[in-house]
C-alpha positions as CSV (number, residue, x, y, z in Angstrom):
1,M,0.0,0.0,0.0
2,R,1.3,3.4,-0.9
3,T,2.0,5.7,2.1
4,V,0.9,9.3,1.8
5,D,3.3,11.8,3.2
6,P,1.0,14.3,5.0
7,V,3.5,17.2,4.7
8,K,3.9,16.7,1.0
9,H,0.1,16.2,0.6
10,Q,-0.7,19.4,2.4
11,A,1.9,21.3,0.4
12,Q,0.4,20.1,-2.9
13,R,-3.1,21.0,-1.7
14,Q,-1.8,24.5,-0.9
15,R,-0.2,24.8,-4.4
16,I,-3.6,23.9,-5.9
17,V,-5.4,26.4,-3.7
18,N,-2.9,29.2,-4.5
19,A,-3.1,28.6,-8.3
20,A,-6.9,28.3,-8.2
21,A,-7.2,31.5,-6.1
22,A,-5.4,33.5,-8.8
23,L,-7.7,32.1,-11.4
24,F,-10.9,32.7,-9.4
25,A,-9.8,36.3,-8.8
26,A,-9.1,36.9,-12.5
27,K,-11.9,34.9,-14.1
28,G,-14.5,34.2,-11.4
29,F,-15.6,30.9,-10.1
30,E,-18.0,30.0,-12.9
31,R,-15.6,30.8,-15.7
32,T,-12.7,29.0,-14.1
33,T,-12.6,25.3,-15.2
34,T,-10.9,22.4,-13.6
35,A,-8.8,22.2,-16.8
36,D,-7.6,25.7,-16.1
37,I,-6.5,24.7,-12.5
38,C,-4.8,21.5,-13.8
39,K,-2.9,23.5,-16.3
40,A,-1.8,26.1,-13.7
41,V,-0.4,23.5,-11.3
42,G,0.8,21.1,-14.0
43,M,-1.2,18.0,-13.2
44,S,-3.9,15.8,-14.6
45,A,-7.5,16.0,-13.6
46,G,-7.2,12.5,-12.0
47,N,-4.3,13.7,-9.9
48,L,-6.2,17.0,-9.0
49,F,-9.2,15.0,-7.7
50,H,-6.9,13.1,-5.4
51,Y,-6.6,16.3,-3.4
52,F,-10.0,17.8,-3.9
53,P,-13.3,16.2,-5.0
54,N,-14.3,19.1,-7.2
55,K,-13.8,22.7,-8.1
56,R,-16.2,23.9,-5.4
57,A,-14.1,22.2,-2.7
58,I,-11.1,24.1,-3.9
59,F,-13.0,27.4,-3.8
60,L,-14.1,26.7,-0.3
61,A,-10.5,25.9,0.7
62,V,-9.4,29.3,-0.5
63,F,-11.5,30.9,2.3
64,D,-10.8,28.3,4.9
65,G,-7.1,28.4,5.2
66,D,-6.3,31.0,7.9
67,R,-9.4,30.6,10.1
68,E,-7.6,29.0,13.1
69,E,-4.7,31.6,13.0
70,K,-7.2,34.5,12.8
71,A,-9.3,33.1,15.6
72,E,-6.3,32.8,17.8
73,R,-5.2,36.4,17.1
74,L,-8.8,37.7,17.8
75,A,-8.9,35.8,21.1
76,R,-5.5,37.3,22.1
77,A,-6.8,40.8,21.2
78,Q,-9.9,40.4,23.3
79,A,-7.8,39.5,26.3
80,A,-5.3,42.3,25.8
81,E,-4.7,44.7,28.6
82,D,-5.4,47.8,26.6
83,P,-8.7,47.3,24.7
84,W,-8.4,50.5,22.6
85,E,-5.0,49.5,21.3
86,A,-6.2,46.0,20.8
87,L,-9.2,47.3,18.8
88,L,-6.9,49.2,16.5
89,E,-4.7,46.1,16.1
90,T,-7.8,44.1,15.3
91,V,-8.9,46.5,12.6
92,D,-5.5,46.2,11.1
93,L,-5.7,42.4,11.3
94,L,-9.0,42.4,9.5
95,A,-7.9,44.9,6.9
96,E,-4.4,43.5,6.2
97,A,-5.5,41.1,3.4
98,A,-7.1,44.0,1.5
99,V,-3.6,45.1,0.4
100,E,-3.0,41.8,-1.4
101,P,-3.8,42.1,-5.1
102,L,-6.0,39.0,-5.4
103,V,-7.9,39.1,-2.1
104,P,-10.5,41.9,-2.8
105,H,-11.5,40.2,-6.0
106,L,-11.8,36.9,-4.2
107,V,-14.0,38.5,-1.5
108,M,-16.3,40.0,-4.1
109,E,-16.5,36.6,-5.9
110,A,-17.3,34.9,-2.6
111,M,-20.1,37.3,-1.9
112,V,-21.6,36.5,-5.3
113,Q,-21.2,32.7,-4.8
114,A,-22.6,32.8,-1.3
115,Y,-26.1,33.6,-2.6
116,R,-25.9,30.2,-4.5
117,D,-24.0,28.1,-2.0
118,P,-25.4,27.6,1.5
119,E,-22.2,26.0,2.7
120,L,-20.1,29.0,1.6
121,E,-22.7,31.4,3.0
122,A,-22.5,29.6,6.4
123,L,-18.7,29.6,6.3
124,L,-18.6,33.4,5.6
125,S,-21.4,34.0,8.2
126,R,-19.4,32.2,10.9
127,D,-16.3,34.2,10.1
128,N,-18.3,37.5,10.2
129,A,-19.9,36.5,13.5
130,T,-16.5,35.7,15.1
131,E,-15.1,39.1,13.9
132,H,-18.2,40.9,15.1
133,A,-18.1,39.3,18.5
134,A,-14.4,40.3,18.9
135,V,-14.9,43.9,17.9
136,S,-18.0,44.2,20.0
137,T,-16.2,42.8,23.1
138,L,-13.3,45.3,22.6
139,L,-15.7,48.2,22.2
140,T,-17.5,47.2,25.4
141,R,-14.2,47.0,27.3
142,A,-12.9,50.2,25.8
143,A,-16.1,52.0,26.8
144,A,-15.8,50.6,30.3
145,A,-12.2,51.9,30.5
146,G,-13.2,55.4,29.4
147,R,-11.3,55.1,26.1
148,I,-14.3,55.6,23.8
149,D,-17.8,57.2,23.9
150,P,-19.8,55.0,26.4
151,G,-23.0,56.1,24.7
152,L,-22.3,53.9,21.6
153,D,-24.0,50.6,21.4
154,P,-21.2,48.0,21.0
155,D,-23.1,45.7,18.7
156,D,-24.3,48.4,16.3
157,T,-20.9,50.1,16.4
158,A,-19.1,46.8,15.6
159,T,-21.3,46.4,12.6
160,W,-20.2,49.9,11.3
161,V,-16.6,49.2,12.1
162,L,-16.7,46.0,10.1
163,A,-18.5,47.8,7.2
164,L,-15.7,50.4,7.1
165,I,-13.2,47.6,6.9
166,A,-15.2,45.8,4.2
167,S,-15.2,49.0,2.1
168,L,-11.4,48.6,1.7
169,Y,-12.0,45.3,-0.1
170,T,-15.0,46.4,-2.2
171,S,-13.3,49.7,-3.2
172,A,-10.1,47.9,-4.2
173,A,-12.0,45.3,-6.2
174,A,-14.1,48.0,-8.0
175,D,-11.4,50.7,-8.6
176,P,-7.9,49.7,-9.8
177,S,-6.6,53.1,-8.6
178,F,-7.7,52.5,-5.0
179,R,-4.8,51.6,-2.7
180,P,-6.0,50.1,0.6
181,A,-2.6,50.4,2.3
182,E,-2.7,54.2,1.6
183,Q,-6.2,54.4,3.1
184,L,-5.5,52.7,6.4
185,P,-4.4,55.9,8.2
186,T,-7.7,57.5,7.0
187,L,-9.6,54.5,8.4
188,H,-7.8,55.0,11.7
189,L,-8.7,58.7,11.7
190,I,-12.4,57.9,11.0
191,L,-12.5,55.4,13.9
192,H,-10.8,57.8,16.3
193,R,-13.3,60.6,15.5
194,Y,-16.3,58.2,15.5
195,L,-15.5,56.2,18.6
196,Q,-14.0,58.8,20.8
197,A,-16.3,61.7,20.0
198,R,-18.8,62.8,22.7
199,P,-22.2,64.1,21.8
200,A,-22.6,67.8,22.3
């Protein structure tokens, strides 16, 4: 019986995911074929299906790769001593992938496909719920510590904070001249003025 080396197997899976991600970003899920993916990684369809049962499984894997690492970083942020600094670090964490050329287009494609794929929609919803809970927790702690306006509802405010972060991705996908990295200081400024302002 042939023994599978788990390290090599995982590395080959990642090669497939990386190649497919570039194709999905450029062509979209529907127009990307398994033949395209096979050509990009230099393997036969039979070999490809040894790693993934179908194209949809590869697409799901594109969005499932860093979940554990992100969850750990969000958990550390929620336990940080200074909730305001941890909140800003969390914003940077959630925004950091927007500067990668492929990611905004992949995010837009995922939003389209989520309407047709309940499993993908559930995956994205879980991610969003985790991020929302982390931001809401930090907002609650920051308000209790006197670092932000205590009159803000943490759940509603978390929704707006995440919407501002999401705009980096959608703007980058829609406008080739938009540079998310250059807009991060502006995002921080908006958050400072929104969260730390007191009503007159």
